[in-house]
N, C-alpha and C positions, 0 to 999 in steps of 0.2 A: 571463606566468605566474610568472616568477622573482620579480617584485616582490610578487605575492600570497603566494607561499610565504614570502618573507622577513618580510612583515608578520605573517603568522599565527604563524611561529616566534617572533617577538619577543613576541607575546602569550603564547605557551606558556612562554616563559622565566620569566615571573613565577611560574608554578606550581612550576617546578623550583627557583627561587631561594627560595621559601617553605620548601622542604625542605632547604635548604643546598646545593643543586646549581646547575648552569647548563649551557647548551649553547653551542657555537660552530659556526657554519656554516663548514665547510671548503670546500665547493664545491657549486654547483648546476649540473648539466650536463643540460640538457633536463628530463627527468622524474626524474632521479636526484639525490637530495639526500644529501650526505655531512655527517654531524654528528659532533662530538666532545663527549662528555659530560664535565663537570668537577665538581669539588667532591665532595659526597656521592654524586652520580649517577655519577661516574666509576668508583667501586669498588663500587657497589651490585649485589647479586646479581640484582636485578630490572631492570637496565639494558636488557637485550634486550627485555623486555616493555614497558618505557617507550617504546623506539624503535618496535617493531612494533605493539603493541596500543594504544599511545597516540598518539604523534606521527604515525606513518605512517597510521593509521586516520583521524585527524582531517583530515590533508591530502588523503587520498583522498576522503573524504566531502564536504569543502568546496570542493576545488579541482579535482582530476582523479583519477579512479579508477586511473590507471596510474602514479601517483607511487610511487617506491621510495625508502625511507630506509635508509641504510647507516651503521653506526657505524664510525668510523675512529679 
């Protein structure tokens, strides 16, 4: 499952990079994914929505409904 998560996150990075941001995978512990947002995403007021309503939703829909994404 970790490999699937990393592959999908790599694809999602392109969208963030197009807006001047990026993400870094800090850790994947089972179904808990810890991400750091960088660049424009790091200080964006919508970063929480990006994590919860974007990245977490996609990972839950496509990989496992119990995945939790946390911003660190």
